[in-house]
C-alpha positions, 0 to 999 in steps of 0.5 A: 500500500502506498504512503498516500493511501496509508495517510488517507486512512489516518486522516479518515480516522482523525476526522471521525469517519469510522462507521456508517453513521459517521460516514462523510461525502467526497466533498466533506472529506475533500474540504477537511483534508484539502485534497483534490476531489478527483484524486480523492475519489480515485483513492477512496475507490481503491480503498473500498476495493481493498476492504479498508473503506466502506461506502454507503448511499445516503439520499443521492450521495455516496458516503465513505467511512473506515472499516474495522480493517481500515481502522487497524491499518490507520492505527498501526501507523502509531505503533 
């Protein structure tokens, strides 16, 4: 996994997107972490496919959150 993806997992953890009820939209995440939305969307989809990030549909938007596996990877940066 690239350093950027690991940092993105850490950022999602730090902003509290750690379960479906706290999931955030692409726009919300982009605004909080100051990352280009197109690149962010691509990276989030990579993480969804790998099982580190979950995605839920809310109204007409996808929202993203860390899965338990994603939380473990994010927190492993501190050990």
